[in-house]
mmCIF file as gemmi writes it, N, C-alpha and C atoms, coordinates in Angstrom:
data_model
loop_
_atom_site.group_PDB
_atom_site.id
_atom_site.type_symbol
_atom_site.label_atom_id
_atom_site.label_alt_id
_atom_site.label_comp_id
_atom_site.label_asym_id
_atom_site.label_entity_id
_atom_site.label_seq_id
_atom_site.pdbx_PDB_ins_code
_atom_site.Cartn_x
_atom_site.Cartn_y
_atom_site.Cartn_z
_atom_site.occupancy
_atom_site.B_iso_or_equiv
_atom_site.pdbx_formal_charge
_atom_site.auth_seq_id
_atom_site.auth_asym_id
_atom_site.pdbx_PDB_model_num
ATOM 1 N N . UNK Axp A 1 ? 43.905 15.36 144.82 1 0 ? 1 A 1
ATOM 2 C CA . UNK Axp A 1 ? 43.415 16.092 145.98 1 0 ? 1 A 1
ATOM 3 C C . UNK Axp A 1 ? 42.031 15.577 146.381 1 0 ? 1 A 1
ATOM 4 N N . UNK Axp A 2 ? 41.753 15.736 147.632 1 0 ? 2 A 1
ATOM 5 C CA . UNK Axp A 2 ? 40.465 15.289 148.153 1 0 ? 2 A 1
ATOM 6 C C . UNK Axp A 2 ? 39.341 16.141 147.584 1 0 ? 2 A 1
ATOM 7 N N . UNK Axp A 3 ? 38.182 15.538 147.472 1 0 ? 3 A 1
ATOM 8 C CA . UNK Axp A 3 ? 37.033 16.265 146.951 1 0 ? 3 A 1
ATOM 9 C C . UNK Axp A 3 ? 36.546 17.339 147.912 1 0 ? 3 A 1
ATOM 10 N N . UNK Axp A 4 ? 37.011 17.302 149.15 1 0 ? 4 A 1
ATOM 11 C CA . UNK Axp A 4 ? 36.617 18.305 150.133 1 0 ? 4 A 1
ATOM 12 C C . UNK Axp A 4 ? 37.429 19.583 149.994 1 0 ? 4 A 1
ATOM 13 N N . UNK Axp A 5 ? 38.313 19.626 149.04 1 0 ? 5 A 1
ATOM 14 C CA . UNK Axp A 5 ? 39.193 20.769 148.858 1 0 ? 5 A 1
ATOM 15 C C . UNK Axp A 5 ? 38.549 21.83 147.974 1 0 ? 5 A 1
ATOM 16 N N . UNK Axp A 6 ? 38.756 23.069 148.331 1 0 ? 6 A 1
ATOM 17 C CA . UNK Axp A 6 ? 38.336 24.185 147.493 1 0 ? 6 A 1
ATOM 18 C C . UNK Axp A 6 ? 39.182 24.167 146.232 1 0 ? 6 A 1
ATOM 19 N N . UNK Axp A 7 ? 38.578 24.431 145.102 1 0 ? 7 A 1
ATOM 20 C CA . UNK Axp A 7 ? 39.306 24.464 143.836 1 0 ? 7 A 1
ATOM 21 C C . UNK Axp A 7 ? 39.233 25.872 143.257 1 0 ? 7 A 1
ATOM 22 N N . UNK Axp A 8 ? 40.404 26.434 142.991 1 0 ? 8 A 1
ATOM 23 C CA . UNK Axp A 8 ? 40.471 27.754 142.363 1 0 ? 8 A 1
ATOM 24 C C . UNK Axp A 8 ? 40.877 27.562 140.913 1 0 ? 8 A 1
ATOM 25 N N . UNK Axp A 9 ? 40.002 27.964 140.012 1 0 ? 9 A 1
ATOM 26 C CA . UNK Axp A 9 ? 40.299 27.953 138.584 1 0 ? 9 A 1
ATOM 27 C C . UNK Axp A 9 ? 40.753 29.36 138.225 1 0 ? 9 A 1
ATOM 28 N N . UNK Axp A 10 ? 41.977 29.463 137.736 1 0 ? 10 A 1
ATOM 29 C CA . UNK Axp A 10 ? 42.509 30.781 137.431 1 0 ? 10 A 1
ATOM 30 C C . UNK Axp A 10 ? 43.738 30.701 136.551 1 0 ? 10 A 1
ATOM 31 N N . UNK Axp A 11 ? 44.491 31.802 136.53 1 0 ? 11 A 1
ATOM 32 C CA . UNK Axp A 11 ? 45.722 31.885 135.744 1 0 ? 11 A 1
ATOM 33 C C . UNK Axp A 11 ? 46.745 32.704 136.529 1 0 ? 11 A 1
ATOM 34 N N . UNK Axp A 12 ? 48.011 32.372 136.322 1 0 ? 12 A 1
ATOM 35 C CA . UNK Axp A 12 ? 49.074 33.051 137.068 1 0 ? 12 A 1
ATOM 36 C C . UNK Axp A 12 ? 49.116 34.555 136.814 1 0 ? 12 A 1
ATOM 37 N N . UNK Axp A 13 ? 48.701 34.997 135.639 1 0 ? 13 A 1
ATOM 38 C CA . UNK Axp A 13 ? 48.77 36.424 135.286 1 0 ? 13 A 1
ATOM 39 C C . UNK Axp A 13 ? 47.616 37.234 135.886 1 0 ? 13 A 1
ATOM 40 N N . UNK Axp A 14 ? 46.651 36.567 136.475 1 0 ? 14 A 1
ATOM 41 C CA . UNK Axp A 14 ? 45.422 37.208 136.966 1 0 ? 14 A 1
ATOM 42 C C . UNK Axp A 14 ? 45.605 37.749 138.39 1 0 ? 14 A 1
ATOM 43 N N . UNK Axp A 15 ? 45.541 39.085 138.576 1 0 ? 15 A 1
ATOM 44 C CA . UNK Axp A 15 ? 45.722 39.645 139.921 1 0 ? 15 A 1
ATOM 45 C C . UNK Axp A 15 ? 44.632 39.217 140.908 1 0 ? 15 A 1
ATOM 46 N N . UNK Axp A 16 ? 43.395 39.067 140.454 1 0 ? 16 A 1
ATOM 47 C CA . UNK Axp A 16 ? 42.321 38.624 141.356 1 0 ? 16 A 1
ATOM 48 C C . UNK Axp A 16 ? 42.546 37.182 141.803 1 0 ? 16 A 1
ATOM 49 N N . UNK Axp A 17 ? 43.118 36.376 140.917 1 0 ? 17 A 1
ATOM 50 C CA . UNK Axp A 17 ? 43.441 34.99 141.276 1 0 ? 17 A 1
ATOM 51 C C . UNK Axp A 17 ? 44.528 34.96 142.341 1 0 ? 17 A 1
ATOM 52 N N . UNK Axp A 18 ? 45.561 35.761 142.146 1 0 ? 18 A 1
ATOM 53 C CA . UNK Axp A 18 ? 46.652 35.838 143.128 1 0 ? 18 A 1
ATOM 54 C C . UNK Axp A 18 ? 46.132 36.327 144.48 1 0 ? 18 A 1
ATOM 55 N N . UNK Axp A 19 ? 45.223 37.303 144.46 1 0 ? 19 A 1
ATOM 56 C CA . UNK Axp A 19 ? 44.653 37.826 145.707 1 0 ? 19 A 1
ATOM 57 C C . UNK Axp A 19 ? 43.846 36.751 146.427 1 0 ? 19 A 1
ATOM 58 N N . UNK Axp A 20 ? 43.039 36.008 145.681 1 0 ? 20 A 1
ATOM 59 C CA . UNK Axp A 20 ? 42.233 34.943 146.299 1 0 ? 20 A 1
ATOM 60 C C . UNK Axp A 20 ? 43.123 33.866 146.903 1 0 ? 20 A 1
ATOM 61 N N . UNK Axp A 21 ? 44.173 33.481 146.182 1 0 ? 21 A 1
ATOM 62 C CA . UNK Axp A 21 ? 45.108 32.488 146.703 1 0 ? 21 A 1
ATOM 63 C C . UNK Axp A 21 ? 45.787 33.005 147.972 1 0 ? 21 A 1
ATOM 64 N N . UNK Axp A 22 ? 46.234 34.247 147.945 1 0 ? 22 A 1
ATOM 65 C CA . UNK Axp A 22 ? 46.906 34.832 149.108 1 0 ? 22 A 1
ATOM 66 C C . UNK Axp A 22 ? 45.966 34.877 150.313 1 0 ? 22 A 1
ATOM 67 N N . UNK Axp A 23 ? 44.706 35.224 150.077 1 0 ? 23 A 1
ATOM 68 C CA . UNK Axp A 23 ? 43.721 35.286 151.159 1 0 ? 23 A 1
ATOM 69 C C . UNK Axp A 23 ? 43.546 33.911 151.799 1 0 ? 23 A 1
ATOM 70 N N . UNK Axp A 24 ? 43.382 32.882 150.976 1 0 ? 24 A 1
ATOM 71 C CA . UNK Axp A 24 ? 43.203 31.537 151.509 1 0 ? 24 A 1
ATOM 72 C C . UNK Axp A 24 ? 44.453 31.08 152.251 1 0 ? 24 A 1
ATOM 73 N N . UNK Axp A 25 ? 45.614 31.361 151.693 1 0 ? 25 A 1
ATOM 74 C CA . UNK Axp A 25 ? 46.865 30.977 152.354 1 0 ? 25 A 1
ATOM 75 C C . UNK Axp A 25 ? 47.008 31.69 153.698 1 0 ? 25 A 1
ATOM 76 N N . UNK Axp A 26 ? 46.691 32.975 153.718 1 0 ? 26 A 1
ATOM 77 C CA . UNK Axp A 26 ? 46.793 33.761 154.951 1 0 ? 26 A 1
ATOM 78 C C . UNK Axp A 26 ? 45.909 33.182 156.052 1 0 ? 26 A 1
ATOM 79 N N . UNK Axp A 27 ? 44.775 32.64 155.656 1 0 ? 27 A 1
ATOM 80 C CA . UNK Axp A 27 ? 43.831 32.073 156.62 1 0 ? 27 A 1
ATOM 81 C C . UNK Axp A 27 ? 43.975 30.556 156.743 1 0 ? 27 A 1
ATOM 82 N N . UNK Axp A 28 ? 45.05 30.029 156.178 1 0 ? 28 A 1
ATOM 83 C CA . UNK Axp A 28 ? 45.378 28.604 156.262 1 0 ? 28 A 1
ATOM 84 C C . UNK Axp A 28 ? 44.231 27.714 155.806 1 0 ? 28 A 1
ATOM 85 N N . UNK Axp A 29 ? 43.633 28.098 154.682 1 0 ? 29 A 1
ATOM 86 C CA . UNK Axp A 29 ? 42.56 27.324 154.077 1 0 ? 29 A 1
ATOM 87 C C . UNK Axp A 29 ? 43.157 26.555 152.899 1 0 ? 29 A 1
ATOM 88 N N . UNK Axp A 30 ? 43.045 25.239 152.936 1 0 ? 30 A 1
ATOM 89 C CA . UNK Axp A 30 ? 43.591 24.404 151.863 1 0 ? 30 A 1
ATOM 90 C C . UNK Axp A 30 ? 42.796 24.611 150.577 1 0 ? 30 A 1
ATOM 91 N N . UNK Axp A 31 ? 43.513 24.592 149.466 1 0 ? 31 A 1
ATOM 92 C CA . UNK Axp A 31 ? 42.858 24.708 148.166 1 0 ? 31 A 1
ATOM 93 C C . UNK Axp A 31 ? 43.697 24.006 147.113 1 0 ? 31 A 1
ATOM 94 N N . UNK Axp A 32 ? 43.049 23.721 146.001 1 0 ? 32 A 1
ATOM 95 C CA . UNK Axp A 32 ? 43.737 23.176 144.837 1 0 ? 32 A 1
ATOM 96 C C . UNK Axp A 32 ? 43.732 24.249 143.759 1 0 ? 32 A 1
ATOM 97 N N . UNK Axp A 33 ? 44.895 24.555 143.209 1 0 ? 33 A 1
ATOM 98 C CA . UNK Axp A 33 ? 45.034 25.556 142.154 1 0 ? 33 A 1
ATOM 99 C C . UNK Axp A 33 ? 44.956 24.849 140.814 1 0 ? 33 A 1
ATOM 100 N N . UNK Axp A 34 ? 44.088 25.337 139.934 1 0 ? 34 A 1
ATOM 101 C CA . UNK Axp A 34 ? 43.947 24.769 138.596 1 0 ? 34 A 1
ATOM 102 C C . UNK Axp A 34 ? 44.128 25.895 137.591 1 0 ? 34 A 1
ATOM 103 N N . UNK Axp A 35 ? 45.214 25.838 136.848 1 0 ? 35 A 1
ATOM 104 C CA . UNK Axp A 35 ? 45.564 26.879 135.885 1 0 ? 35 A 1
ATOM 105 C C . UNK Axp A 35 ? 44.824 26.618 134.575 1 0 ? 35 A 1
ATOM 106 N N . UNK Axp A 36 ? 43.883 27.496 134.247 1 0 ? 36 A 1
ATOM 107 C CA . UNK Axp A 36 ? 43.075 27.3 133.044 1 0 ? 36 A 1
ATOM 108 C C . UNK Axp A 36 ? 43.883 27.481 131.76 1 0 ? 36 A 1
ATOM 109 N N . UNK Axp A 37 ? 45.036 28.13 131.858 1 0 ? 37 A 1
ATOM 110 C CA . UNK Axp A 37 ? 45.897 28.261 130.681 1 0 ? 37 A 1
ATOM 111 C C . UNK Axp A 37 ? 46.635 26.96 130.378 1 0 ? 37 A 1
ATOM 112 N N . UNK Axp A 38 ? 46.732 26.084 131.356 1 0 ? 38 A 1
ATOM 113 C CA . UNK Axp A 38 ? 47.449 24.821 131.206 1 0 ? 38 A 1
ATOM 114 C C . UNK Axp A 38 ? 46.52 23.608 131.11 1 0 ? 38 A 1
ATOM 115 N N . UNK Axp A 39 ? 45.247 23.79 131.38 1 0 ? 39 A 1
ATOM 116 C CA . UNK Axp A 39 ? 44.314 22.673 131.472 1 0 ? 39 A 1
ATOM 117 C C . UNK Axp A 39 ? 43.061 22.974 130.649 1 0 ? 39 A 1
ATOM 118 N N . UNK Axp A 40 ? 42.96 22.344 129.499 1 0 ? 40 A 1
ATOM 119 C CA . UNK Axp A 40 ? 41.823 22.572 128.603 1 0 ? 40 A 1
ATOM 120 C C . UNK Axp A 40 ? 40.485 22.207 129.22 1 0 ? 40 A 1
ATOM 121 N N . UNK Axp A 41 ? 40.45 21.12 129.996 1 0 ? 41 A 1
ATOM 122 C CA . UNK Axp A 41 ? 39.199 20.722 130.657 1 0 ? 41 A 1
ATOM 123 C C . UNK Axp A 41 ? 38.772 21.766 131.678 1 0 ? 41 A 1
ATOM 124 N N . UNK Axp A 42 ? 39.739 22.35 132.375 1 0 ? 42 A 1
ATOM 125 C CA . UNK Axp A 42 ? 39.43 23.392 133.355 1 0 ? 42 A 1
ATOM 126 C C . UNK Axp A 42 ? 38.862 24.618 132.656 1 0 ? 42 A 1
ATOM 127 N N . UNK Axp A 43 ? 39.441 24.966 131.523 1 0 ? 43 A 1
ATOM 128 C CA . UNK Axp A 43 ? 38.957 26.11 130.755 1 0 ? 43 A 1
ATOM 129 C C . UNK Axp A 43 ? 37.511 25.865 130.292 1 0 ? 43 A 1
ATOM 130 N N . UNK Axp A 44 ? 37.226 24.65 129.846 1 0 ? 44 A 1
ATOM 131 C CA . UNK Axp A 44 ? 35.873 24.283 129.434 1 0 ? 44 A 1
ATOM 132 C C . UNK Axp A 44 ? 34.909 24.374 130.61 1 0 ? 44 A 1
ATOM 133 N N . UNK Axp A 45 ? 35.338 23.898 131.783 1 0 ? 45 A 1
ATOM 134 C CA . UNK Axp A 45 ? 34.504 23.952 132.978 1 0 ? 45 A 1
ATOM 135 C C . UNK Axp A 45 ? 34.166 25.403 133.34 1 0 ? 45 A 1
ATOM 136 N N . UNK Axp A 46 ? 35.18 26.255 133.346 1 0 ? 46 A 1
ATOM 137 C CA . UNK Axp A 46 ? 34.96 27.667 133.694 1 0 ? 46 A 1
ATOM 138 C C . UNK Axp A 46 ? 33.968 28.301 132.721 1 0 ? 46 A 1
ATOM 139 N N . UNK Axp A 47 ? 34.113 28.043 131.454 1 0 ? 47 A 1
ATOM 140 C CA . UNK Axp A 47 ? 33.171 28.596 130.461 1 0 ? 47 A 1
ATOM 141 C C . UNK Axp A 47 ? 31.755 28.052 130.675 1 0 ? 47 A 1
ATOM 142 N N . UNK Axp A 48 ? 31.657 26.77 131.018 1 0 ? 48 A 1
ATOM 143 C CA . UNK Axp A 48 ? 30.331 26.167 131.219 1 0 ? 48 A 1
ATOM 144 C C . UNK Axp A 48 ? 29.614 26.8 132.407 1 0 ? 48 A 1
ATOM 145 N N . UNK Axp A 49 ? 30.301 26.964 133.536 1 0 ? 49 A 1
ATOM 146 C CA . UNK Axp A 49 ? 29.628 27.492 134.723 1 0 ? 49 A 1
ATOM 147 C C . UNK Axp A 49 ? 29.438 29.007 134.665 1 0 ? 49 A 1
ATOM 148 N N . UNK Axp A 50 ? 30.095 29.665 133.705 1 0 ? 50 A 1
ATOM 149 C CA . UNK Axp A 50 ? 29.966 31.121 133.562 1 0 ? 50 A 1
ATOM 150 C C . UNK Axp A 50 ? 29.277 31.503 132.246 1 0 ? 50 A 1
ATOM 151 N N . UNK Axp A 51 ? 28.364 30.653 131.802 1 0 ? 51 A 1
ATOM 152 C CA . UNK Axp A 51 ? 27.54 30.929 130.617 1 0 ? 51 A 1
ATOM 153 C C . UNK Axp A 51 ? 28.375 31.313 129.395 1 0 ? 51 A 1
ATOM 154 N N . UNK Axp A 52 ? 29.437 30.527 129.142 1 0 ? 52 A 1
ATOM 155 C CA . UNK Axp A 52 ? 30.25 30.73 127.953 1 0 ? 52 A 1
ATOM 156 C C . UNK Axp A 52 ? 31.38 31.731 128.121 1 0 ? 52 A 1
ATOM 157 N N . UNK Axp A 53 ? 31.464 32.361 129.276 1 0 ? 53 A 1
ATOM 158 C CA . UNK Axp A 53 ? 32.509 33.364 129.508 1 0 ? 53 A 1
ATOM 159 C C . UNK Axp A 53 ? 33.643 32.771 130.344 1 0 ? 53 A 1
ATOM 160 N N . UNK Axp A 54 ? 34.848 33.184 130.053 1 0 ? 54 A 1
ATOM 161 C CA . UNK Axp A 54 ? 36.009 32.739 130.831 1 0 ? 54 A 1
ATOM 162 C C . UNK Axp A 54 ? 36.283 33.783 131.904 1 0 ? 54 A 1
ATOM 163 N N . UNK Axp A 55 ? 35.644 33.609 133.05 1 0 ? 55 A 1
ATOM 164 C CA . UNK Axp A 55 ? 35.794 34.557 134.153 1 0 ? 55 A 1
ATOM 165 C C . UNK Axp A 55 ? 36.589 33.863 135.256 1 0 ? 55 A 1
ATOM 166 N N . UNK Axp A 56 ? 37.685 34.493 135.65 1 0 ? 56 A 1
ATOM 167 C CA . UNK Axp A 56 ? 38.521 33.934 136.708 1 0 ? 56 A 1
ATOM 168 C C . UNK Axp A 56 ? 38.846 35.002 137.732 1 0 ? 56 A 1
ATOM 169 N N . UNK Axp A 57 ? 39.034 34.624 138.967 1 0 ? 57 A 1
ATOM 170 C CA . UNK Axp A 57 ? 38.944 33.251 139.45 1 0 ? 57 A 1
ATOM 171 C C . UNK Axp A 57 ? 37.5 32.773 139.568 1 0 ? 57 A 1
ATOM 172 N N . UNK Axp A 58 ? 37.332 31.509 139.265 1 0 ? 58 A 1
ATOM 173 C CA . UNK Axp A 58 ? 36.093 30.796 139.544 1 0 ? 58 A 1
ATOM 174 C C . UNK Axp A 58 ? 36.453 29.803 140.627 1 0 ? 58 A 1
ATOM 175 N N . UNK Axp A 59 ? 35.781 29.891 141.764 1 0 ? 59 A 1
ATOM 176 C CA . UNK Axp A 59 ? 36.15 29.081 142.921 1 0 ? 59 A 1
ATOM 177 C C . UNK Axp A 59 ? 35.01 28.123 143.256 1 0 ? 59 A 1
ATOM 178 N N . UNK Axp A 60 ? 35.335 26.835 143.249 1 0 ? 60 A 1
ATOM 179 C CA . UNK Axp A 60 ? 34.376 25.773 143.547 1 0 ? 60 A 1
ATOM 180 C C . UNK Axp A 60 ? 34.603 25.285 144.972 1 0 ? 60 A 1
ATOM 181 N N . UNK Axp A 61 ? 33.539 25.237 145.752 1 0 ? 61 A 1
ATOM 182 C CA . UNK Axp A 61 ? 33.603 24.811 147.14 1 0 ? 61 A 1
ATOM 183 C C . UNK Axp A 61 ? 33.098 23.376 147.289 1 0 ? 61 A 1
ATOM 184 N N . UNK Axp A 62 ? 33.512 22.696 148.345 1 0 ? 62 A 1
ATOM 185 C CA . UNK Axp A 62 ? 33.102 21.302 148.542 1 0 ? 62 A 1
ATOM 186 C C . UNK Axp A 62 ? 31.59 21.081 148.557 1 0 ? 62 A 1
ATOM 187 N N . UNK Axp A 63 ? 30.826 22.109 148.935 1 0 ? 63 A 1
ATOM 188 C CA . UNK Axp A 63 ? 29.364 21.962 148.96 1 0 ? 63 A 1
ATOM 189 C C . UNK Axp A 63 ? 28.738 22.135 147.579 1 0 ? 63 A 1
ATOM 190 N N . UNK Axp A 64 ? 29.593 22.355 146.556 1 0 ? 64 A 1
ATOM 191 C CA . UNK Axp A 64 ? 29.1 22.509 145.187 1 0 ? 64 A 1
ATOM 192 C C . UNK Axp A 64 ? 28.824 23.947 144.785 1 0 ? 64 A 1
ATOM 193 N N . UNK Axp A 65 ? 28.901 24.867 145.726 1 0 ? 65 A 1
ATOM 194 C CA . UNK Axp A 65 ? 28.665 26.273 145.4 1 0 ? 65 A 1
ATOM 195 C C . UNK Axp A 65 ? 29.898 26.862 144.71 1 0 ? 65 A 1
ATOM 196 N N . UNK Axp A 66 ? 29.662 27.951 143.993 1 0 ? 66 A 1
ATOM 197 C CA . UNK Axp A 66 ? 30.709 28.595 143.206 1 0 ? 66 A 1
ATOM 198 C C . UNK Axp A 66 ? 30.682 30.092 143.461 1 0 ? 66 A 1
ATOM 199 N N . UNK Axp A 67 ? 31.874 30.679 143.616 1 0 ? 67 A 1
ATOM 200 C CA . UNK Axp A 67 ? 32.016 32.132 143.637 1 0 ? 67 A 1
ATOM 201 C C . UNK Axp A 67 ? 32.873 32.519 142.437 1 0 ? 67 A 1
ATOM 202 N N . UNK Axp A 68 ? 32.466 33.586 141.777 1 0 ? 68 A 1
ATOM 203 C CA . UNK Axp A 68 ? 33.191 34.073 140.603 1 0 ? 68 A 1
ATOM 204 C C . UNK Axp A 68 ? 33.709 35.472 140.904 1 0 ? 68 A 1
ATOM 205 N N . UNK Axp A 69 ? 35.004 35.649 140.767 1 0 ? 69 A 1
ATOM 206 C CA . UNK Axp A 69 ? 35.676 36.92 141.059 1 0 ? 69 A 1
ATOM 207 C C . UNK Axp A 69 ? 35.288 37.478 142.432 1 0 ? 69 A 1
ATOM 208 N N . UNK Axp A 70 ? 35.342 36.653 143.473 1 0 ? 70 A 1
ATOM 209 C CA . UNK Axp A 70 ? 34.939 37.164 144.785 1 0 ? 70 A 1
ATOM 210 C C . UNK Axp A 70 ? 35.997 38.082 145.385 1 0 ? 70 A 1
ATOM 211 N N . UNK Axp A 71 ? 35.532 39.043 146.144 1 0 ? 71 A 1
ATOM 212 C CA . UNK Axp A 71 ? 36.437 39.867 146.938 1 0 ? 71 A 1
ATOM 213 C C . UNK Axp A 71 ? 36.758 39.131 148.226 1 0 ? 71 A 1
ATOM 214 N N . UNK Axp A 72 ? 37.683 39.673 148.988 1 0 ? 72 A 1
ATOM 215 C CA . UNK Axp A 72 ? 38.062 39.031 150.245 1 0 ? 72 A 1
ATOM 216 C C . UNK Axp A 72 ? 36.896 38.942 151.217 1 0 ? 72 A 1
ATOM 217 N N . UNK Axp A 73 ? 36.059 39.967 151.267 1 0 ? 73 A 1
ATOM 218 C CA . UNK Axp A 73 ? 34.912 39.952 152.179 1 0 ? 73 A 1
ATOM 219 C C . UNK Axp A 73 ? 33.945 38.826 151.814 1 0 ? 73 A 1
ATOM 220 N N . UNK Axp A 74 ? 33.737 38.626 150.526 1 0 ? 74 A 1
ATOM 221 C CA . UNK Axp A 74 ? 32.836 37.561 150.076 1 0 ? 74 A 1
ATOM 222 C C . UNK Axp A 74 ? 33.425 36.182 150.413 1 0 ? 74 A 1
ATOM 223 N N . UNK Axp A 75 ? 34.736 36.034 150.229 1 0 ? 75 A 1
ATOM 224 C CA . UNK Axp A 75 ? 35.395 34.775 150.604 1 0 ? 75 A 1
ATOM 225 C C . UNK Axp A 75 ? 35.293 34.543 152.109 1 0 ? 75 A 1
ATOM 226 N N . UNK Axp A 76 ? 35.543 35.586 152.889 1 0 ? 76 A 1
ATOM 227 C CA . UNK Axp A 76 ? 35.476 35.465 154.351 1 0 ? 76 A 1
ATOM 228 C C . UNK Axp A 76 ? 34.076 35.049 154.783 1 0 ? 76 A 1
ATOM 229 N N . UNK Axp A 77 ? 33.063 35.638 154.183 1 0 ? 77 A 1
ATOM 230 C CA . UNK Axp A 77 ? 31.679 35.294 154.528 1 0 ? 77 A 1
ATOM 231 C C . UNK Axp A 77 ? 31.386 33.837 154.173 1 0 ? 77 A 1
ATOM 232 N N . UNK Axp A 78 ? 31.782 33.421 152.97 1 0 ? 78 A 1
ATOM 233 C CA . UNK Axp A 78 ? 31.534 32.049 152.529 1 0 ? 78 A 1
ATOM 234 C C . UNK Axp A 78 ? 32.221 31.05 153.448 1 0 ? 78 A 1
ATOM 235 N N . UNK Axp A 79 ? 33.438 31.379 153.882 1 0 ? 79 A 1
ATOM 236 C CA . UNK Axp A 79 ? 34.221 30.476 154.724 1 0 ? 79 A 1
ATOM 237 C C . UNK Axp A 79 ? 33.936 30.651 156.21 1 0 ? 79 A 1
ATOM 238 N N . UNK Axp A 80 ? 33.019 31.571 156.51 1 0 ? 80 A 1
ATOM 239 C CA . UNK Axp A 80 ? 32.624 31.864 157.892 1 0 ? 80 A 1
ATOM 240 C C . UNK Axp A 80 ? 33.832 32.262 158.738 1 0 ? 80 A 1
ATOM 241 N N . UNK Axp A 81 ? 34.683 33.081 158.136 1 0 ? 81 A 1
ATOM 242 C CA . UNK Axp A 81 ? 35.837 33.618 158.857 1 0 ? 81 A 1
ATOM 243 C C . UNK Axp A 81 ? 35.42 34.925 159.5 1 0 ? 81 A 1
ATOM 244 N N . UNK Axp A 82 ? 35.433 34.955 160.792 1 0 ? 82 A 1
ATOM 245 C CA . UNK Axp A 82 ? 35.051 36.158 161.504 1 0 ? 82 A 1
ATOM 246 C C . UNK Axp A 82 ? 36.303 36.839 162.018 1 0 ? 82 A 1
ATOM 247 N N . UNK Axp A 83 ? 36.546 38.025 161.522 1 0 ? 83 A 1
ATOM 248 C CA . UNK Axp A 83 ? 37.722 38.78 161.941 1 0 ? 83 A 1
ATOM 249 C C . UNK Axp A 83 ? 37.301 40.218 162.12 1 0 ? 83 A 1
ATOM 250 N N . UNK Axp A 84 ? 37.04 40.594 163.332 1 0 ? 84 A 1
ATOM 251 C CA . UNK Axp A 84 ? 36.545 41.937 163.616 1 0 ? 84 A 1
ATOM 252 C C . UNK Axp A 84 ? 37.666 42.95 163.734 1 0 ? 84 A 1
ATOM 253 N N . UNK Axp A 85 ? 38.93 42.482 163.679 1 0 ? 85 A 1
ATOM 254 C CA . UNK Axp A 85 ? 40.053 43.386 163.887 1 0 ? 85 A 1
ATOM 255 C C . UNK Axp A 85 ? 40.486 44.098 162.613 1 0 ? 85 A 1
ATOM 256 N N . UNK Axp A 86 ? 40.027 43.649 161.452 1 0 ? 86 A 1
ATOM 257 C CA . UNK Axp A 86 ? 40.447 44.306 160.218 1 0 ? 86 A 1
ATOM 258 C C . UNK Axp A 86 ? 39.394 44.166 159.143 1 0 ? 86 A 1
ATOM 259 N N . UNK Axp A 87 ? 39.497 45.013 158.189 1 0 ? 87 A 1
ATOM 260 C CA . UNK Axp A 87 ? 38.57 44.97 157.049 1 0 ? 87 A 1
ATOM 261 C C . UNK Axp A 87 ? 39.186 44.142 155.946 1 0 ? 87 A 1
ATOM 262 N N . UNK Axp A 88 ? 38.333 43.486 155.174 1 0 ? 88 A 1
ATOM 263 C CA . UNK Axp A 88 ? 38.802 42.715 154.032 1 0 ? 88 A 1
ATOM 264 C C . UNK Axp A 88 ? 38.626 43.6 152.858 1 0 ? 88 A 1
């Protein structure tokens, strides 16, 4: 995947991960899914950026910024999605 792609580090069993993926899909935002249960390097990365804790979803953006367990409103703000017709 291109380096300009958002990367979601998470696990299939995680409801917050599923919500973040659904939000991005709903808004047609491309992302790369990285399952930390299947990828040891991804698990190490998540622990490193979260001070030794495995917190998911951890979302890496092309600008190098990271959101950890963001809600839909936080994702919308980061992605500059303006939708006045509904609440996130």
